[in-house]
C-alpha positions in Angstrom: 2.1 194.8 37.6 0.0 191.7 37.6 -1.6 192.2 33.9 1.9 192.4 32.9 2.6 188.8 34.4 -1.0 187.6 32.9 0.0 188.5 29.2 3.6 186.3 29.4 3.8 183.2 28.3 1.8 180.2 30.2 3.4 178.6 33.1 4.8 175.1 32.3 2.7 172.3 32.7 5.1 171.0 35.4 4.7 174.1 37.3 1.8 173.3 39.1 0.7 171.3 42.4 -2.4 170.8 43.1 -4.9 170.5 46.4 -8.7 168.8 46.6 -11.5 167.8 48.5 -12.2 164.5 47.1 -14.6 165.7 45.0 -12.9 167.8 42.7 -9.3 169.5 42.4 -7.3 172.9 42.1 -4.2 173.4 40.1 -1.9 175.8 41.9 1.0 177.4 40.2 4.4 178.6 41.8 3.4 181.7 41.0 0.6 181.9 43.2 -2.3 181.5 40.6 -5.1 179.2 40.4 -5.2 178.3 36.8 -7.2 175.5 37.0 -10.5 174.4 39.2 -13.7 172.9 37.9 -16.5 173.1 40.5 -18.2 171.4 42.3 -16.9 167.8 40.3 -14.0 166.8 38.5 -15.9 166.8 35.2 -17.5 170.1 35.8 -17.3 173.2 33.8 -14.3 175.0 34.8 -14.7 178.3 36.8 -10.7 179.1 36.5 -9.4 177.8 33.4 -6.3 180.1 32.5 -4.4 177.1 31.7 -6.3 176.5 28.9 -6.8 180.2 27.9 -4.4 182.7 29.5 -6.9 185.6 28.8 -10.0 184.3 28.7 -10.2 181.3 30.8 -10.0 182.8 34.3 -7.9 182.7 37.3 -7.4 183.3 41.0 -3.9 184.6 41.7 -2.0 186.1 44.9 1.6 186.9 44.3 3.9 189.5 45.6 3.2 192.9 43.9 6.8 192.9 42.3 8.4 192.5 39.1 8.5 188.7 38.2 12.3 188.7 37.7 12.5 190.1 41.4 10.8 187.2 42.8 11.8 183.5 43.0 9.4 180.8 43.9 9.4 177.4 45.2 6.6 174.9 46.6 6.2 172.2 49.0 3.7 169.9 50.8 3.1 169.9 54.1 4.8 166.3 55.2 2.5 163.6 54.3 -0.7 165.7 53.2 -1.6 167.4 50.1 -1.7 170.9 52.0 0.2 172.8 49.4 2.8 175.9 50.2 3.7 178.3 47.9 6.9 180.2 48.9 8.5 183.6 47.2 11.9 184.8 48.2 12.6 188.4 47.4 15.0 191.1 48.4 12.4 192.5 50.4 11.4 189.4 52.7 9.9 185.9 52.1 6.2 185.4 51.6 4.1 182.4 51.3 1.0 180.9 50.4 -0.5 177.9 52.3 -3.5 176.2 50.0 -6.0 173.4 51.0 -9.3 172.6 50.4 -11.0 171.2 53.6 -12.6 167.5 53.6 -16.0 166.8 54.5 -16.4 163.2 55.3 -20.0 163.0 54.5 -19.6 162.9 51.1 -22.8 165.0 50.3 -22.6 165.7 46.5 -24.6 168.9 47.5 -22.2 170.7 50.1 -20.2 173.5 49.4 -17.0 173.2 48.6 -14.1 175.5 49.6 -10.6 176.7 48.7 -8.7 178.2 51.4 -5.9 180.3 50.5 -3.4 181.9 53.8 -1.1 184.6 52.8 1.8 185.3 55.5 5.2 186.8 55.6 7.8 185.0 57.1 10.2 187.9 57.8 10.7 191.3 56.1 7.7 193.2 54.5 6.2 192.2 51.2 3.0 194.1 49.2 0.5 191.5 47.2 -1.6 191.9 44.9 -4.9 189.7 44.3 -6.9 189.3 41.7 -10.2 186.4 41.8 -11.4 186.7 38.3 -13.7 183.5 37.7 -14.7 182.3 33.9 -17.9 180.5 34.6 -18.9 177.2 32.4 -15.6 177.0 30.3 -15.5 181.1 29.8 -18.8 180.8 28.3 -21.4 182.1 30.8 -21.9 185.6 31.8 -22.0 186.5 35.4 -21.8 189.3 37.7 -19.7 190.9 40.7 -21.0 192.3 43.6 -18.9 194.1 46.2 -19.7 193.5 50.2 -18.3 194.9 53.7 -16.5 191.2 53.8 -15.9 190.1 50.5 -17.2 189.5 47.2 -20.1 187.3 45.2 -19.8 186.3 41.6 -23.2 185.1 40.3 -23.9 182.8 37.1 -26.8 181.4 36.0 -25.7 177.6 37.8 -23.5 179.1 40.2 -22.1 181.3 42.9 -18.8 182.0 44.2 -18.4 183.8 47.4 -14.4 185.3 48.2 -14.7 186.1 52.1 -11.8 188.2 53.3 -11.1 190.8 55.8 -8.9 192.6 53.0 -10.7 195.5 51.1 -11.6 194.8 47.4 -12.5 196.4 44.3 -13.8 195.4 41.0 -11.2 195.2 38.5 -13.6 196.1 35.2 -13.7 192.8 33.9 -15.7 190.9 35.8 -13.3 190.2 39.0 -12.1 191.8 42.0 -8.6 192.7 43.2 -6.7 194.0 46.4 -3.6 195.3 46.7 -2.2 194.9 50.9 1.1 194.9 52.6 2.0 192.3 55.1 4.9 192.5 57.6 6.5 189.7 59.2 4.1 187.1 61.1 1.3 188.7 59.8 -1.6 186.8 57.9 -4.5 187.6 55.2 -6.8 184.8 54.6 -9.2 184.1 51.7 -11.9 182.0 51.6 -13.6 180.8 48.1 -17.0 179.1 48.7 -19.0 177.4 45.5 -22.4 176.9 45.8 -25.5 176.3 43.8 -27.3 178.9 46.1 -27.6 182.6 45.4 -27.7 183.3 48.7 -24.1 183.5 49.7 -23.1 184.3 53.0 -19.7 185.5 53.4 -18.1 184.7 56.7 -14.2 185.7 56.6 -12.0 183.5 58.4 -10.5 184.4 61.7 -6.7 182.8 62.7 -9.0 180.6 65.0 -11.1 179.3 62.3 -7.9 178.8 59.9 -6.1 176.8 62.3 -9.0 174.5 63.0 -9.5 174.3 59.2 -5.6 173.7 58.8 -5.5 170.9 61.5 -8.3 169.0 60.5 -7.3 168.8 56.9 -3.8 168.3 58.2 -5.2 165.1 60.4 -7.5 163.9 57.5 -4.1 163.4 55.1 -1.8 162.2 57.8 -4.1 159.6 59.4 -5.0 158.1 55.7 -1.6 157.9 55.0 -0.6 156.0 58.1 -2.6 153.2 56.5 0.3 152.7 53.8 2.0 149.5 54.5 4.9 150.1 52.0 8.2 150.2 53.8 10.4 149.6 51.0 12.9 151.9 48.6 11.6 155.0 47.3 9.2 155.4 49.7 8.8 158.9 49.5 7.6 159.0 45.7 5.6 156.2 46.4 3.7 158.0 49.1 3.1 161.0 47.0 1.7 158.7 44.3 -0.9 157.4 46.8 -1.6 160.7 48.0 -2.1 161.8 44.3 -4.4 159.1 44.0 -6.5 159.6 46.5 -6.8 163.4 45.2 -7.9 162.0 41.7 -10.7 160.0 44.0 -14.4 160.9 43.7 -15.4 160.0 47.1 -19.3 159.8 46.6 -18.7 156.4 44.4 -14.9 155.4 44.5 -14.1 156.2 40.7 -10.7 157.8 40.1 -10.2 160.0 37.3 -7.3 159.4 34.9 -6.4 163.2 35.2 -7.9 166.4 36.4 -7.8 168.4 33.3 -8.7 168.3 30.0 -7.0 169.3 26.8 -3.3 169.7 27.9 -1.2 168.8 24.6 0.7 166.0 24.2 2.3 167.9 21.9 2.6 171.8 21.3 0.9 172.7 18.7 -0.4 169.7 17.8 -3.9 168.1 18.2 -3.6 165.6 20.5 -5.5 166.8 23.2 -8.3 164.6 25.1 -10.6 165.2 28.1 -9.4 163.1 30.8 -11.5 163.6 33.6 -13.1 160.2 33.2 -12.7 156.6 34.5 -10.8 154.2 32.3 -11.5 150.2 33.2 -8.0 149.9 31.5 -6.7 151.4 34.9 -8.6 149.1 36.9 -5.8 146.5 37.1 -3.4 148.9 38.0 -5.5 150.5 40.4 -6.8 147.7 42.3 -2.8 146.4 42.5 -1.4 149.3 43.6 -4.1 150.2 46.6 -4.3 146.9 48.0 -0.4 146.6 47.8 -0.2 149.6 49.9 -2.6 148.7 52.3 -5.3 150.8 51.5 -8.2 148.5 51.6 -11.4 150.7 51.9 -10.2 152.5 48.8 -10.2 149.6 46.9 -13.4 148.6 48.0 -15.1 151.6 47.2 -13.2 151.4 43.9 -14.3 147.5 43.6 -18.1 148.8 44.3 -17.6 151.0 41.3 -16.4 148.4 38.8 -19.1 146.4 39.9 -22.0 148.5 39.1 -20.0 148.9 35.8 -20.6 145.0 35.0 -24.3 145.3 35.7 -24.2 148.2 33.5 -23.3 145.5 30.5 -24.6 146.6 27.0 -27.7 143.9 25.9 -25.5 142.0 23.8 -23.0 141.5 27.1 -20.4 144.0 26.3 -18.5 146.8 27.9 -17.4 150.2 26.8 -14.0 151.6 27.7 -14.2 154.6 29.4 -17.0 156.1 32.0 -18.4 159.0 33.8 -17.3 159.3 37.4 -21.0 158.9 38.4 -21.1 155.8 35.8 -22.8 157.7 33.3 -22.2 156.2 29.9 -22.5 158.7 27.4 -19.6 161.3 26.9 -20.2 163.2 23.8 -16.9 165.0 22.6 -16.8 168.1 21.3 -14.5 171.2 21.0 -14.6 174.7 22.4 -13.3 176.8 19.8 -13.4 180.0 21.9 -10.5 179.0 24.0 -7.1 179.1 22.3 -5.6 176.1 24.2 -2.7 175.7 26.3 0.0 177.8 24.3 -2.3 177.9 21.4 -2.6 174.2 21.1 -6.4 173.3 20.0 -8.4 172.1 20.1 -9.9 172.3 23.5 -11.8 169.0 23.6 -14.8 168.4 26.4 -16.0 164.9 26.9 -14.1 161.9 25.1 -15.2 160.0 22.0 -13.7 156.9 22.4 -16.2 155.8 24.8 -17.8 154.9 21.5 -14.7 152.6 20.9 -14.0 148.7 20.7 -11.2 148.4 23.1 -10.9 144.6 23.5 -8.2 144.6 25.9 -10.3 146.0 28.4 -11.9 142.7 29.3 -8.6 141.4 30.2 -8.2 144.7 32.4 -11.3 144.2 34.0 -11.0 140.1 34.8 -7.4 141.3 36.1 -8.7 143.8 38.6 -11.6 141.4 39.5 -9.1 138.6 40.2 -6.5 140.7 42.0 -9.5 142.2 44.3 -10.9 138.4 44.6 -7.5 137.5 46.7 -8.5 140.2 49.2 -12.2 139.3 49.4 -14.4 137.2 47.6 -16.6 138.5 45.0 -20.2 138.0 44.9 -22.0 135.6 42.9 -24.5 138.1 41.3 -21.1 139.3 39.7 -19.8 136.0 38.8 -22.8 135.7 36.4 -22.4 139.2 35.0 -18.7 138.2 34.4 -19.9 134.7 32.7 -22.2 136.8 30.5 -19.5 139.5 29.8 -17.1 136.5 28.8 -20.0 135.0 26.2 -19.7 137.9 24.6 -15.7 138.2 24.3 -15.6 134.3 23.4 -17.6 135.5 20.2 -15.7 138.9 19.4 -11.6 139.0 20.6 -10.5 137.9 16.7 -12.0 141.2 15.7 -9.9 144.5 15.0 -10.3 147.1 17.5 -9.2 150.8 18.3 -7.1 149.0 21.1 -5.0 150.4 24.2 -4.1 153.7 22.8 -7.3 154.6 21.5 -6.6 155.3 17.5 -8.6 157.0 15.6 -7.4 156.0 12.0 -9.6 152.6 11.7 -9.7 149.3 13.8 -6.7 146.9 13.6 -5.9 143.3 15.0 -4.0 144.7 17.7 -1.6 142.2 19.8 -2.4 143.5 23.2 -5.8 143.5 22.7 -5.4 139.8 21.8 -2.9 139.2 24.8 -5.5 141.0 27.3 -8.5 138.8 26.0 -6.2 135.7 26.8 -5.7 137.3 30.3 -9.7 137.8 30.7 -10.1 133.9 30.1 -7.0 132.9 32.4 -8.1 134.6 35.3 -11.3 133.6 35.0 -10.4 130.3 34.9 -8.2 131.2 38.0 -11.0 132.3 39.8 -13.4 129.5 39.2 -11.1 126.8 40.4 -10.3 128.9 43.3 -13.5 129.5 44.8 -15.3 126.5 42.9 -17.5 128.8 41.1 -19.3 127.7 38.4 -18.0 128.2 35.0 -17.7 126.4 31.6 -13.9 125.5 32.7 -13.8 123.1 29.0 -15.0 126.1 26.5 -12.5 128.5 28.4 -9.9 126.6 28.5 -10.1 125.9 24.5 -10.6 129.5 24.2 -7.7 130.4 26.1 -5.2 128.2 24.4 -6.8 129.4 20.9 -5.9 133.1 21.7 -2.4 131.9 23.0 -1.7 130.3 19.9 -3.1 132.9 17.6 -0.6 135.3 19.5 2.3 133.4 19.3 1.6 132.5 15.8 0.3 135.9 14.6 1.9 138.3 16.7 5.8 137.5 16.3 7.7 138.9 13.5 10.5 136.6 12.8 12.4 139.3 10.8 12.5 141.8 13.3 12.5 139.0 16.2 10.2 140.5 17.6 6.4 140.9 19.1 4.5 143.5 17.1 1.8 146.5 17.4 -0.8 144.5 15.2 -1.0 141.5 13.1 0.4 142.1 9.6 2.9 145.0 11.1 6.7 145.1 11.5 6.7 147.4 14.1 7.1 147.3 18.1 4.9 148.8 20.3 5.4 149.0 24.1 2.8 147.7 25.1 4.3 144.4 24.4 5.9 145.2 27.8 3.0 144.3 29.7 3.3 140.7 28.2 5.2 140.1 31.4 3.2 142.0 33.6 0.2 140.2 32.8 2.3 136.7 32.9 1.5 136.2 29.3 5.3 135.6 28.6 7.8 134.6 31.1 10.3 137.6 31.7 13.8 135.3 30.4 11.5 133.8 27.5 13.7 134.5 24.6 11.2 135.7 22.3 10.3 138.1 25.5 13.8 139.3 25.9 14.4 139.9 21.9 11.1 142.1 22.0 12.9 144.0 25.1 16.2 144.8 23.3 13.7 145.8 20.3 12.2 148.3 22.7 15.1 149.5 24.1 16.8 149.6 20.9 13.7 151.6 18.8 11.5 153.0 21.2 13.7 154.1 24.1 15.8 157.5 24.6 17.4 157.1 28.0 15.0 156.5 30.3 12.0 157.6 28.0 9.8 155.1 26.4 7.5 156.2 23.2 4.6 154.2 23.1 5.0 153.9 19.4 6.8 155.7 16.3 3.5 157.4 14.7 5.1 157.6 11.1 5.6 153.6 11.0 2.9 152.1 13.4 -0.9 152.0 13.2 -2.5 155.1 11.7 -3.7 156.7 14.7 -5.6 159.4 12.9 -3.8 162.4 14.1 -0.9 164.6 12.8 2.3 165.3 14.6 4.4 163.4 17.2 4.2 163.1 20.9 6.3 162.8 23.8 7.4 159.9 25.5 4.7 158.3 27.7 5.4 158.1 31.2 3.5 154.6 32.2 5.7 152.7 29.3 9.1 153.8 31.1 8.1 152.2 34.6 6.6 149.3 32.7 10.2 149.2 31.4 11.8 148.9 34.9 9.5 146.1 35.9 10.2 144.2 33.0 13.8 144.5 33.4 13.5 143.6 37.0 11.8 140.5 36.2 14.1 139.5 33.7 16.8 139.8 36.2 18.6 143.2 34.8 18.4 144.7 38.0 21.0 147.3 37.1 19.4 148.6 34.2 16.2 148.7 36.0 17.3 150.8 38.9 19.2 152.9 36.7 16.2 153.9 34.3 13.7 153.8 37.3 16.3 156.6 39.3 16.3 158.5 36.1 12.6 158.6 35.5 12.0 159.9 39.1 14.3 162.8 38.5 11.8 163.7 35.8 9.1 164.3 38.7 8.2 167.7 39.1 9.5 169.5 42.1 6.3 168.0 44.0 7.0 164.6 43.1 4.1 164.7 40.1 4.1 163.3 36.6 2.0 164.9 33.5 1.2 161.9 30.7 4.3 162.6 28.8 7.8 163.9 28.5 9.1 166.2 25.8 12.5 165.6 24.2 13.4 168.3 26.3 12.2 167.2 29.7 9.1 169.4 29.7 6.1 167.7 30.9 3.2 167.2 28.3 -0.6 166.3 28.6 -2.8 166.2 31.1 -1.6 166.6 34.6 -1.2 165.0 36.9 -2.1 161.4 35.4 -3.4 158.9 37.5 -2.1 156.1 35.3 1.5 157.3 35.3 1.7 157.1 39.4 -0.2 153.7 39.4 2.8 152.2 37.0 5.3 154.0 39.3 3.9 152.4 42.5 4.3 149.1 40.5 7.2 149.3 39.3 8.9 150.7 42.9 7.4 147.6 44.5 8.3 145.2 42.3 12.0 146.5 41.8 12.3 146.6 45.7 11.3 142.9 46.0 13.7 142.4 42.8 16.4 144.1 44.7 15.7 142.0 48.3 15.4 138.8 46.5 12.0 138.4 46.9 10.4 139.0 43.4 9.6 135.8 41.3 9.0 136.4 37.6 
């Protein structure tokens, strides 16, 4: 029965929930299948990768042993947690799976990782089928499976998975194991998957008592963590779910936050806009610290600031930074393709690594300084960090005029992007603010002169008189949604006539209902790729905040309410939204949820009359 399901079309990207243990995550489909999991870290090779190749990728599925047409599915999280419930509604009864990963708070990078799956029938009686078919190292490594009295162990050259259960298992002839079992009302079966680098895996099936202990401890961890959230405004549930998601995407040993836990989910079905997002972008830094501090998560903000501080001490000899780093701070993220995997819905290539780490992206300096400025209002930065920042700004002073690949990481050649110039101004503006506030030693006059020069340069060369808008890059006539950040970064006032004219053009040319495109690929700077893409969800939330700051509150609220309706059934967002409302791109995406938090917070303040432009 299940093999028929595997050969069916891929699940929609939005049909997944996510669980994790602050080292890695697993994506759990509404059909009960874990189709993506990299162990032991976010950026480790996958052991389950069916979301990128339904036949070769590997999966761990539990579902009713019934025709798919006879089963309706639902998913939910236990309140204020990342414990996932997948429910199956059938004419024979109602079944459910509880999925979670226990949190080990020692943050020891060598500890085993566990996925706990509890299967139960709420009422009636249901037959179930379970298949666990791992594929190690992105389905490149061979492995062997051995059955034992209380489960099975899968051995590869670098990793072992142990599946412990009281349910009898048999080999499936494809390197996996399967089971058929029937549960009646109020009966449960438990499956404990353990990952370890050791070959001597010991199988200890869960009892009801052990399950309840791990369940309650995990529930308590998430609820206690969320109780620190200070936000009490409108749309609180969506903000809290975004906060829980950001915590899930945090790599606890270093405090880094991955952009998304997946790779190569396409921005256009059948296209080549597929990227590996399992790394940390400096570009996300300001939004991250603003969101964490706004919501009251000071420990997480300090941990992330510690990761940023370390990157500032990893400057290139000339004083520059790269835009992306590994979650452990590593600099080299060599990009290559996995040609043996077909990609989600045959949307290849599947990419591992991200070549954009080599790019010159001038905007990151503004995002970095803005994030440190935000954090410095919470806690004074060190003099040692300040010396590094001065070194960095010396480099920027000599290079801000150079073309770069910009915020969208184009691969069609560098351009003098407007946003890069704006964020270069932000870098000097925020450094000046920190120096004045703290009395730190700085070449104030020089920085003021550079800041003024950049500002004049943007206003003179970034404005197109014919279209009456700021443009994507100097010499272009095309508009770019990143211009909305000119208000959010306070480069322009929200009611400045030039900004209002640009806002109207974004609404007219880049916005469809509540959805905002980054740019129009056929007319904008060559990004080096073919095909179109969906609307970029962070841009939609930037639009909300820009409208709110400009006093257009009814428009802002309508756009926000519409965007909130495009979250998936669990309140999660992928990177983009297709023209027919489907999720596109890597999932779930931190940048979108950070933009959601900021837009909800500031629109709520505007509606309360407490937001100053």
